[in-house]
C-alpha positions as CSV (number, residue, x, y, z in Angstrom):
1,M,-52.5,-41.4,165.2
2,R,-54.2,-40.6,161.7
3,N,-51.6,-37.7,161.0
4,V,-48.8,-40.2,161.8
5,M,-50.1,-42.7,159.3
6,K,-50.6,-39.9,156.7
7,R,-46.9,-38.8,157.1
8,F,-45.9,-42.7,156.8
9,L,-47.7,-43.1,153.7
10,A,-46.5,-39.9,152.5
11,G,-43.0,-41.0,153.3
12,T,-43.4,-44.4,151.7
13,L,-44.8,-42.9,148.5
14,A,-42.0,-40.4,148.1
15,F,-39.6,-43.2,148.5
16,M,-41.1,-45.4,145.9
17,M,-41.0,-42.7,143.3
18,L,-37.3,-41.9,144.1
19,M,-36.4,-45.6,143.8
20,G,-38.7,-45.7,140.4
21,A,-36.8,-42.7,139.0
22,T,-33.4,-44.2,139.9
23,G,-34.2,-47.4,138.1
24,C,-35.4,-45.7,135.1
25,A,-31.9,-43.7,134.7
26,K,-30.0,-46.9,135.2
27,A,-32.0,-48.7,132.6
28,A,-31.5,-46.1,130.2
29,D,-27.7,-45.9,130.9
30,D,-27.7,-50.0,130.3
31,L,-29.5,-49.8,127.3
32,A,-27.2,-47.1,125.7
33,A,-24.0,-49.1,126.9
34,G,-25.4,-52.4,125.4
35,S,-26.2,-50.9,122.2
36,G,-22.6,-49.4,121.6
37,A,-23.9,-45.7,121.2
38,Q,-21.4,-43.3,121.9
39,T,-21.8,-41.1,125.0
40,E,-19.0,-38.7,124.7
41,E,-19.3,-35.4,123.0
42,A,-17.8,-35.4,119.5
43,V,-15.0,-32.9,119.0
44,V,-14.9,-31.2,115.7
45,E,-11.5,-29.9,114.6
46,P,-11.0,-26.5,113.1
47,V,-10.5,-26.5,109.3
48,E,-7.5,-24.4,108.3
49,E,-8.4,-21.9,105.3
50,V,-6.4,-22.8,102.2
51,E,-4.7,-19.7,100.6
52,E,-5.4,-19.4,96.7
53,V,-2.3,-18.9,95.0
54,A,-2.6,-18.1,91.2
55,I,-0.5,-20.4,89.0
56,A,1.6,-18.4,86.7
57,G,3.2,-20.0,83.4
58,G,0.9,-20.6,80.4
59,W,0.7,-18.2,77.4
60,E,-2.6,-16.9,76.7
61,A,-3.3,-15.8,73.0
62,A,-4.5,-12.4,72.6
63,E,-8.2,-12.0,72.0
64,D,-7.3,-8.9,69.8
65,T,-4.0,-8.9,68.1
66,A,-4.3,-5.5,66.8
67,M,-1.5,-3.0,67.9
68,T,-2.9,-0.4,69.9
69,D,-1.1,3.1,70.7
70,D,-0.3,1.7,74.1
71,L,1.4,-1.6,72.5
72,K,3.3,0.3,70.0
73,D,4.8,2.7,72.6
74,L,5.7,-0.3,74.9
75,F,7.3,-2.0,71.8
76,E,9.6,1.3,70.9
77,R,10.7,1.9,74.6
78,A,12.0,-1.8,74.7
79,L,13.5,-2.0,71.6
80,E,15.1,1.6,72.0
81,G,18.9,1.7,71.1
82,L,18.8,-1.8,69.5
83,T,20.8,-1.7,66.2
84,G,21.4,-3.7,63.0
85,V,18.0,-5.0,62.3
86,A,14.8,-2.9,62.1
87,Y,11.8,-4.4,63.7
88,E,8.3,-3.4,62.7
89,P,5.4,-4.8,64.9
90,I,2.6,-6.5,63.0
91,A,0.4,-7.9,65.6
92,Y,0.2,-8.7,69.7
93,L,0.0,-12.3,69.9
94,G,-0.2,-12.9,73.5
95,H,1.1,-12.7,77.1
96,Q,2.3,-14.6,80.0
97,V,1.8,-13.7,83.6
98,V,4.7,-14.1,85.6
99,A,6.2,-11.6,88.2
100,G,4.9,-9.0,85.9
101,L,4.0,-10.0,82.1
102,N,5.8,-11.3,79.0
103,H,4.5,-9.9,75.9
104,C,5.0,-11.7,72.4
105,F,4.9,-9.6,69.2
106,L,5.0,-10.7,65.6
107,C,7.6,-8.7,63.9
108,K,8.5,-7.7,60.4
109,S,12.1,-7.8,60.4
110,T,14.9,-6.6,58.3
111,V,18.7,-6.3,58.5
112,I,19.6,-2.8,57.8
113,Y,21.7,-3.1,54.6
114,P,20.9,-2.4,51.0
115,D,18.4,-4.4,49.1
116,A,17.9,-6.8,52.6
117,K,15.1,-9.0,52.2
118,P,12.6,-8.9,55.1
119,G,11.8,-11.7,57.5
120,Y,9.3,-12.3,60.2
121,S,10.1,-12.8,63.9
122,L,8.7,-13.4,67.3
123,V,10.2,-10.6,69.7
124,Y,9.5,-11.2,73.7
125,I,9.5,-8.4,76.0
126,Y,9.4,-8.7,79.7
127,E,7.6,-6.0,81.9
128,D,8.1,-6.1,85.2
129,L,5.8,-5.0,88.2
130,D,7.3,-1.5,88.0
131,G,7.0,-1.1,84.2
132,N,10.4,-1.5,83.4
133,L,11.0,-3.4,80.0
134,E,13.6,-5.8,78.7
135,V,14.0,-7.5,75.4
136,K,14.2,-11.6,76.4
137,D,14.5,-13.1,73.2
138,I,13.9,-12.6,69.3
139,S,13.5,-15.7,67.2
140,D,12.9,-16.2,63.7
141,L,9.0,-17.4,62.9
142,Q,9.5,-20.8,61.1
143,N,8.5,-21.5,57.6
144,A,8.3,-17.4,57.3
145,N,11.7,-16.6,56.6
146,N,13.9,-16.5,53.5
147,E,16.5,-19.0,54.9
148,D,13.7,-21.4,55.7
149,L,11.6,-21.2,52.2
150,L,13.3,-22.7,49.5
151,G,12.2,-23.1,45.8
152,G,11.2,-19.5,44.7
153,W,9.5,-18.4,48.1
154,N,9.5,-14.9,48.9
155,A,8.8,-13.5,52.3
156,A,6.0,-10.8,51.9
157,E,7.2,-7.2,51.5
158,D,3.8,-6.2,53.0
159,P,2.1,-8.6,55.5
160,A,-1.5,-7.1,55.2
161,I,-4.1,-9.3,54.1
162,S,-5.4,-8.2,50.7
163,E,-9.0,-8.9,49.2
164,D,-7.4,-11.4,46.7
165,V,-5.3,-13.5,49.7
166,Q,-8.5,-13.3,51.8
167,A,-10.5,-14.9,49.3
168,V,-8.0,-17.9,48.9
169,I,-8.1,-18.1,52.8
170,D,-12.1,-17.9,52.9
171,K,-12.0,-21.0,50.4
172,A,-9.6,-22.8,52.5
173,R,-11.7,-22.2,55.7
174,E,-14.6,-24.4,53.6
175,Q,-12.3,-27.2,54.0
176,L,-11.1,-26.8,57.5
177,L,-14.4,-28.0,59.5
178,G,-14.6,-27.8,63.1
179,V,-12.1,-24.7,63.5
180,D,-12.3,-21.5,62.9
181,Y,-9.2,-19.4,61.3
182,E,-8.8,-15.6,61.3
183,A,-6.0,-14.4,59.3
184,I,-3.2,-12.3,60.8
185,A,-0.6,-11.7,58.2
186,L,0.7,-12.7,55.0
187,L,4.3,-14.0,55.8
188,A,5.2,-15.3,52.1
189,S,4.4,-16.4,48.7
190,Q,5.6,-18.7,45.7
191,V,4.9,-18.5,42.2
192,V,4.1,-22.0,40.7
193,S,1.3,-22.9,38.3
194,G,-0.7,-20.6,40.4
195,V,0.5,-19.3,43.7
196,N,1.4,-20.9,47.2
197,Y,0.7,-18.6,50.1
198,K,1.9,-18.9,54.1
199,V,-0.3,-17.0,56.1
200,L,-0.3,-16.7,60.0
201,A,-3.5,-17.3,61.5
202,Q,-5.6,-17.4,64.7
203,A,-7.1,-20.7,65.1
204,K,-10.1,-21.4,67.5
205,A,-12.1,-24.6,67.8
206,V,-15.8,-24.3,67.3
207,S,-16.7,-25.2,70.8
208,P,-17.7,-23.3,73.9
209,D,-14.7,-22.2,75.8
210,A,-12.1,-23.1,73.3
211,Q,-8.7,-21.5,73.7
212,P,-7.3,-19.8,70.5
213,R,-3.8,-21.0,69.3
214,Y,-1.6,-19.8,66.3
215,V,-0.8,-21.8,63.1
216,V,0.9,-21.1,59.6
217,L,-1.4,-22.0,56.9
218,T,0.2,-23.2,53.4
219,L,-2.4,-22.6,50.8
220,Y,-2.3,-23.4,47.3
221,S,-4.0,-21.2,44.9
222,A,-4.4,-22.8,41.3
223,L,-4.9,-20.6,37.9
224,D,-8.5,-21.8,37.7
225,G,-9.5,-20.8,41.2
226,H,-9.1,-24.2,43.2
227,V,-7.8,-23.6,46.4
228,E,-5.9,-26.6,48.3
229,V,-4.7,-26.6,52.1
230,L,-1.3,-28.0,51.7
231,S,-0.4,-27.9,55.8
232,V,-1.3,-26.4,58.8
233,D,1.8,-25.8,61.4
234,D,1.3,-24.9,65.1
235,V,3.3,-21.8,66.2
236,E,4.1,-22.4,69.7
237,L,4.6,-19.1,71.9
238,G,7.4,-19.1,74.4
239,Y,11.3,-19.0,74.3
């Protein structure tokens, strides 16, 4: 009899524990439903990788405009066979990334006939991915050629910056605050009551990450040594 009672009490206790557990689970479900909680597992969509594509198009001014042996060789190969005008490369101005490279050279240009006066041109050469070369465009540098210079202007026979011209440029730079100007070539001069000069220069704002650009400086040097900046004209690369 005593064993029967023990089995009865044990069964009753197990039944009560089972009912209690079921009630707790139901209460938890009811609480979640009442609070608006989401019980479905969140689905995360895979993010597709974005392929980076280099953007071609912008001209980049050269950090160093000096004509290296490699640049001279490239220029000579590109202009081989071109007749009628002699082109002497003075400076390498920059490049443009395309399907290959476009190059821009500042050149002294002289038509081949007796007593011809020089001028200054921008010569654009395309170099494809296989190293083949093609002259794409030759354009006069504005404010630098005889037809553009009225009133006794003469295109410079020698574009090198002499000590005297550099001294004029240095005085002019004292008036051009916020931008640093590095002279590249003397383009022309004009004798007045003193001398006017046209100089191609690379201009770079005095600020971090500033990109260089090109300008033609027109400067006046008086007989007493006074220097005045007459104009600063932008030179845009491209054809």
